[in-house]
Residue, then its C-alpha position, 0 to 999 in steps of 0.5 A: x514309552x512302554x516300549x523303551x522300558x521293555x528294551x533289553x538295554x535299559x538296565x545297562x543305561x541305569x548302570x550308567x546313571x551313577x557315573x553320569x551323576x558323578x560327572x555332572x556333580x564333580x566335573x561340570x558343576x564346579x565349572x560354574x566357579x569359572x566366574x571367579x576368574x573375572x572377579x575380585x572374589x571374597x569368600x564372605x560375599x560369595x560368587x554372586x556378590x563379589x565385585x567384578x574385575x574383568x581381565x584384571x586377574x589375567x593381567x596381574x598374572x602376566x605381569x608377574x616376573x615368575x610367570x614365564x618361568x613357571x610356564x616354561x618349567x611346566x611345558x618342559x617337564x610335561x613334554x619330557x614326561x610325555x616323550x619318555x612315557x611313550x618310548x619306554x613302554x613301547x620298547x618294554x612291551x616289544x621286548x616282553x612280547x618276545x619272551x616265551x616263558x609265561x611265568x617270567x613274563x607275568x612276573x615281570x609285568x606284575x613287578x613293573x606294574x606295582x609302582x602305579x598303585x603307590x601314591x606320590x606321598x609314599x614314593x616321595x618319602x622313598x625317593x627322599x631317603x634313597x637320594x639323600x646326599x648324606x645317607x641315600x643309597x645312590x650317593x653311597x654307591x657313587x661314593x665308592x667311585x670317589x664321586x662327591x654327594x649330589x643333592x638330587x632334590x635340591x639342585x636345579x640341574x638334577x631336579x627335572x631329570x629326577x622328576x622325569x625318571x621317577x615318573x616313568x618308573x612309576x607309570x611305564x608298567x601300566x602303559x606297557x600292559x596297554x601296549x601288550x594288550x594291543x599286541x595280542x590283537x595282531x594276527x599270527x598269520x601276518x608273522x607266519x607270512x613274513x617268515x615265509x618271505x624271509x623277514x627277520x625280527x627287525x623287519x617283522x617289528x617295523x612292518x607288522x608289530x608297530x603298524x599293528x600297535x599304531x591305533x593305540x599309540x595314536x590314542x595314547x599320544x592324543x590323550x597325552x597332548x591334553x596333559x601338556x600343561x599338567x606336569x604332575x602336581x602330586x609328584x612335584x609338590x612332594x619332592x620340590x622345595x624353594x631351592x628348586x623353584x627355578x627349575x621345578x615350580x609348575x603351574x599347579x604348584x603355583x596355583x596351590x600357593x597363590x590360591x590356598x596359601x595366599x588366598x588370592x582365589x581370583x588369580x588362582x582361578x584365572x591361571x587354572x582357566x588359562x591352563x584348561x583352555x590351552x589343554x583343550x586346544x592342544x587335545x583338539x588339535x592332536x585329535x584333528x591331526x590323528x584323524x587327518x594323517x592317521x585316519x583314526x577316530x576316538x569318537 
């Protein structure tokens, strides 16, 4: 015991203690509330005295006429965000990697990174003003070409594209910096050898740059698969309205309405549990595939 206390690493372990306590209290502690999904929960009686309902909450959700539509919206929006949020940062990082002027490169990185720090409450207000059919700058610009005003946030055919584009605009700066950091780990000797062999920029990109970025690409895609049912509550909640429930209502907004607004806590917990199980399954499968086909381990 005394030898362990004299270990040079114990201060580092002590530094981890606050984070460990935080995770136990706010991540693992609330998992005890999963039992609400199998109860007819009554706040006055609490978890231990509410009547047991078994699978009734799950059956109730599956019998709802909007259940499949909400699940479809969630999967479509999440997949579009994952795909676009992968392609755009990779392309931008490759382009920035070719820039030789550090001042321009750093200035551009800062500009594209800034939206990441803004909340969707702020960005939602900005988008509502910018995309307004009456006074928005986008519709005013379209009016110069004789195009009728478009109700971007109230039209089911436009709402999903707005969600995906605005999400990519907000987050691609962060992912771009992650990929740029991965590019710094590629040995310059590989590029020099490729130039000596007569390889141009395209061949260098496909045979050196992208393979060098592969580990971090696999990592980000593996982690992204866990969000396949997480289409972004903050964004959708601040932008959607009953007019676009058909194309924009997702699992998280549904849980908010049915749980906090309608006070059906057992049903809301059942939906949340279903989402967590599916997300865990997806991230487990993607981790296995990453190890099986790319020989990449996260842990």
